[in-house]
Steps between C-alpha positions, in 0.01 A plus 500: 500500500820713464576685179825675395521834337694819453408850624483762229386829665151438649451178293612153583569303185444127573704228334191299406124535465296505819166328499327782688238738364586871457431694823585210733665635818840346567767535763865537408783388718842646409802284557773661703773562243716665770595160629838383366472220255879469477750451776811711561701247299275562201329163503119467507370468860469138614671368186747215539781740406402749778478217757838359400652850516354550846640164617843578359514845680737486795368603846550862598623419849851452625638239734490766776127543439449125529695488823291784647182316411625182661582659832245412767257791552390399847164383368407135527468337168440137386742541206869567540770473231806333646772595250525809286770335289240298323332812362631636174536880487611751238854507634540124525 
């Protein structure tokens, strides 16, 4: 059963009582607080606002980049895009 608490020096102060006798050996797993919980836009990660901001962000490629990607590379592929004009780019 997980418990939440706060570290104060060498003591971990739990938010609620624990039904364990004194001296019981426990294992503590520290959450990685280095992970960003907020996106670059300032919205909480995976929040509706962050997702909408991501979807509203224009692509970082130009029409020249798209054209270069659409040129045949000599490799056989089952998927080919026939017209680059149907792809929206930053400069469109």
